[in-house]
C-alpha positions in Angstrom: -34.3 -28.0 -1.5 -32.0 -28.4 1.3 -32.7 -32.2 1.0 -31.4 -32.1 -2.6 -28.2 -30.3 -1.7 -27.1 -33.0 0.9 -28.4 -35.6 -1.6 -25.8 -34.1 -3.9 -23.1 -33.6 -1.9 -23.1 -37.2 -0.5 -22.6 -38.3 -4.1 -19.9 -36.6 -5.0 -16.4 -38.2 -4.5 -14.4 -36.8 -1.7 -11.0 -36.1 -1.9 -8.5 -34.9 0.4 -7.3 -31.5 -0.1 -4.4 -30.3 -1.5 -2.2 -27.5 -0.5 -0.4 -24.8 -2.9 2.8 -25.7 -3.5 5.1 -22.8 -3.5 5.9 -21.6 -7.1 9.4 -19.8 -5.9 10.2 -16.3 -6.5 9.1 -13.1 -4.6 6.1 -13.2 -2.7 3.7 -11.2 -4.3 1.6 -8.5 -1.9 1.6 -6.9 1.7 1.8 -8.7 4.9 4.9 -8.2 7.1 8.0 -10.2 6.1 9.6 -10.5 9.7 7.0 -12.9 10.7 3.1 -12.7 11.0 1.8 -12.4 7.6 -1.7 -11.1 8.6 -0.4 -8.3 10.0 -1.7 -4.8 8.8 -2.5 -1.8 9.9 -5.5 -0.5 12.0 -7.8 2.1 10.0 -7.2 4.5 13.2 -3.3 3.6 12.0 -4.2 4.2 8.1 -6.1 7.3 9.3 -3.8 8.9 11.1 -1.3 8.1 8.6 -3.1 9.5 5.7 -4.0 13.2 7.8 0.0 13.3 8.5 1.0 12.7 4.7 -2.0 15.1 3.5 -0.8 17.9 5.7 2.8 17.6 3.9 2.0 17.2 0.4 1.0 19.8 -1.9 0.6 19.5 -5.6 -0.5 22.1 -8.4 -3.8 22.3 -8.8 -3.5 23.5 -12.0 -2.0 20.8 -13.8 -3.9 19.4 -16.8 -5.7 15.8 -15.9 -4.4 15.7 -12.3 -8.1 13.8 -11.4 -6.3 11.2 -13.7 -3.4 10.8 -11.9 -2.1 7.8 -9.4 1.0 7.5 -8.2 2.2 4.1 -6.3 5.3 3.8 -4.0 6.4 1.8 -1.6 9.3 3.5 0.8 12.1 2.5 3.4 12.3 3.4 6.3 14.4 3.5 9.5 13.7 1.7 12.7 12.8 5.2 14.3 9.9 5.5 11.3 11.8 7.8 9.1 11.7 7.6 5.4 15.1 7.4 3.8 13.6 6.1 0.4 10.3 6.7 -1.9 10.5 3.7 -4.8 8.0 4.1 -7.5 6.2 0.9 -8.5 6.6 1.7 -12.3 8.5 4.0 -14.5 6.4 7.6 -14.5 7.0 8.6 -18.3 4.3 11.2 -18.5 5.8 14.5 -16.9 2.6 15.2 -15.3 2.9 12.1 -13.7 6.5 12.6 -12.9 5.9 16.3 -11.4 3.2 14.4 -9.2 5.6 11.6 -8.2 8.0 13.7 -7.2 5.7 16.0 -4.6 4.8 12.5 -2.9 8.5 12.1 -2.7 9.1 15.3 -1.5 6.4 14.7 1.1 7.1 11.6 2.2 11.2 12.7 2.8 10.3 16.0 4.2 10.9 16.6 8.3 7.7 17.7 8.7 6.1 13.8 7.8 9.1 11.8 8.5 9.6 10.2 10.8 5.9 8.6 10.0 3.9 8.0 13.0 3.1 4.5 12.8 4.0 2.0 15.6 7.3 0.3 15.1 6.2 -3.3 14.8 4.4 -2.2 11.9 6.9 -0.7 10.1 7.4 -3.9 7.9 4.1 -3.6 7.3 4.4 -0.4 5.4 7.4 -1.1 3.8 6.1 -4.2 2.1 3.0 -1.9 1.3 2.2 -0.2 -1.9 1.1 3.2 -1.3 -1.6 4.7 -3.6 -1.5 8.9 -3.9 -4.2 10.2 -6.0 -4.2 14.3 -5.6 -8.0 14.3 -6.7 -9.1 14.7 -3.0 -5.9 17.1 -2.0 -7.5 20.0 -4.5 -9.1 22.6 -2.5 
Protein backbone atom coordinates (compact mmCIF):
# COMPACT_ATOMS: atom_id res chain seq x y z
CA UNK A 1 0.00 0.00 0.00
CA UNK A 2 2.78 2.43 0.96
CA UNK A 3 4.66 1.68 -2.29
CA UNK A 4 1.51 2.41 -4.31
CA UNK A 5 1.05 5.81 -2.64
CA UNK A 6 4.69 6.72 -3.23
CA UNK A 7 4.43 5.69 -6.91
CA UNK A 8 1.27 7.81 -7.38
CA UNK A 9 2.94 10.83 -5.76
CA UNK A 10 5.96 10.45 -8.03
CA UNK A 11 3.71 10.34 -11.12
CA UNK A 12 1.91 13.57 -10.25
CA UNK A 13 3.38 16.65 -11.93
CA UNK A 14 5.07 18.94 -9.44
CA UNK A 15 3.50 22.40 -9.43
CA UNK A 16 4.86 25.31 -7.46
CA UNK A 17 2.53 26.31 -4.65
CA UNK A 18 0.94 29.70 -5.14
CA UNK A 19 0.52 32.19 -2.40
CA UNK A 20 -3.03 33.38 -1.89
CA UNK A 21 -3.51 36.88 -3.19
CA UNK A 22 -5.31 39.31 -0.90
CA UNK A 23 -8.72 40.23 -2.22
CA UNK A 24 -8.96 43.55 -0.40
CA UNK A 25 -11.52 44.68 2.08
CA UNK A 26 -11.58 44.30 5.81
CA UNK A 27 -9.94 41.19 7.32
CA UNK A 28 -12.41 38.58 8.48
CA UNK A 29 -11.85 37.09 11.90
CA UNK A 30 -9.85 37.55 15.06
CA UNK A 31 -6.18 38.05 15.62
CA UNK A 32 -4.31 41.05 16.85
CA UNK A 33 -4.59 44.08 14.56
CA UNK A 34 -1.53 45.57 16.28
CA UNK A 35 0.88 42.91 15.05
CA UNK A 36 0.90 39.23 15.88
CA UNK A 37 -1.97 37.63 13.90
CA UNK A 38 -1.72 34.46 16.01
CA UNK A 39 -2.14 36.17 19.39
CA UNK A 40 -5.08 34.98 21.43
CA UNK A 41 -6.20 34.71 24.98
CA UNK A 42 -4.90 31.66 26.79
CA UNK A 43 -7.40 29.19 28.22
CA UNK A 44 -6.72 30.56 31.70
CA UNK A 45 -7.26 34.14 30.56
CA UNK A 46 -10.48 33.13 28.82
CA UNK A 47 -11.76 31.29 31.89
CA UNK A 48 -10.96 34.27 34.14
CA UNK A 49 -12.73 36.64 31.74
CA UNK A 50 -15.82 34.41 31.59
CA UNK A 51 -15.90 34.17 35.38
CA UNK A 52 -15.59 37.95 35.75
CA UNK A 53 -18.42 38.63 33.29
CA UNK A 54 -20.68 35.93 34.76
CA UNK A 55 -20.42 37.68 38.14
CA UNK A 56 -21.84 40.86 36.55
CA UNK A 57 -24.38 39.40 34.15
CA UNK A 58 -27.91 38.41 35.08
CA UNK A 59 -30.92 37.67 32.94
CA UNK A 60 -34.61 37.30 33.60
CA UNK A 61 -34.96 33.53 34.08
CA UNK A 62 -38.67 33.78 33.22
CA UNK A 63 -38.02 35.06 29.70
CA UNK A 64 -39.64 32.68 27.19
CA UNK A 65 -37.23 30.87 24.86
CA UNK A 66 -34.19 32.05 26.77
CA UNK A 67 -32.27 28.85 26.08
CA UNK A 68 -32.29 29.56 22.31
CA UNK A 69 -31.04 33.14 22.51
CA UNK A 70 -27.43 33.90 21.68
CA UNK A 71 -26.02 37.41 21.58
CA UNK A 72 -22.75 38.24 19.82
CA UNK A 73 -20.97 41.52 20.49
CA UNK A 74 -17.68 43.28 20.05
CA UNK A 75 -16.23 45.69 22.58
CA UNK A 76 -14.13 48.84 22.44
CA UNK A 77 -11.88 49.43 25.40
CA UNK A 78 -9.53 52.00 26.88
CA UNK A 79 -5.84 51.10 27.27
CA UNK A 80 -6.48 50.09 30.89
CA UNK A 81 -9.19 47.58 29.91
CA UNK A 82 -12.31 49.62 30.68
CA UNK A 83 -15.15 48.83 28.28
CA UNK A 84 -16.42 52.00 26.63
CA UNK A 85 -18.64 50.57 23.90
CA UNK A 86 -20.55 47.33 23.31
CA UNK A 87 -21.39 46.78 19.66
CA UNK A 88 -23.87 44.11 18.52
CA UNK A 89 -22.64 42.14 15.50
CA UNK A 90 -26.17 41.95 14.14
CA UNK A 91 -29.49 43.71 14.50
CA UNK A 92 -31.60 42.04 17.17
CA UNK A 93 -35.21 42.58 16.13
CA UNK A 94 -36.84 40.14 18.56
CA UNK A 95 -37.73 41.95 21.82
CA UNK A 96 -36.32 39.03 23.83
CA UNK A 97 -32.99 39.30 22.01
CA UNK A 98 -32.93 43.05 22.57
CA UNK A 99 -33.62 42.52 26.27
CA UNK A 100 -30.77 40.01 26.59
CA UNK A 101 -28.45 42.29 24.59
CA UNK A 102 -29.20 45.09 27.05
CA UNK A 103 -28.27 42.82 29.98
CA UNK A 104 -24.98 42.00 28.21
CA UNK A 105 -24.30 45.68 27.53
CA UNK A 106 -25.06 46.68 31.13
CA UNK A 107 -22.83 43.92 32.50
CA UNK A 108 -19.85 44.83 30.32
CA UNK A 109 -20.16 48.55 31.09
CA UNK A 110 -20.80 48.11 34.81
CA UNK A 111 -18.10 49.28 37.24
CA UNK A 112 -18.21 45.80 38.77
CA UNK A 113 -16.97 44.28 35.49
CA UNK A 114 -15.03 47.09 33.91
CA UNK A 115 -12.09 47.22 33.53
CA UNK A 116 -11.81 43.68 32.28
CA UNK A 117 -8.99 41.77 33.94
CA UNK A 118 -6.90 40.75 30.96
CA UNK A 119 -3.27 41.51 30.12
CA UNK A 120 -3.07 44.94 28.52
CA UNK A 121 -1.26 43.56 25.47
CA UNK A 122 -4.31 41.34 24.81
CA UNK A 123 -6.79 44.24 24.59
CA UNK A 124 -6.49 44.42 20.77
CA UNK A 125 -7.11 40.65 20.64
CA UNK A 126 -10.30 41.02 22.66
CA UNK A 127 -11.45 44.01 20.61
CA UNK A 128 -10.99 41.97 17.41
CA UNK A 129 -13.01 39.04 18.80
CA UNK A 130 -16.70 38.26 18.72
CA UNK A 131 -17.95 37.66 22.25
CA UNK A 132 -20.81 35.16 22.37
CA UNK A 133 -23.32 35.25 25.19
CA UNK A 134 -25.80 32.46 25.77
CA UNK A 135 -27.83 32.85 28.95
CA UNK A 136 -28.64 29.13 29.14
CA UNK A 137 -25.82 28.44 31.62
CA UNK A 138 -26.68 31.45 33.78
CA UNK A 139 -30.15 30.30 34.78
CA UNK A 140 -29.81 29.02 38.33
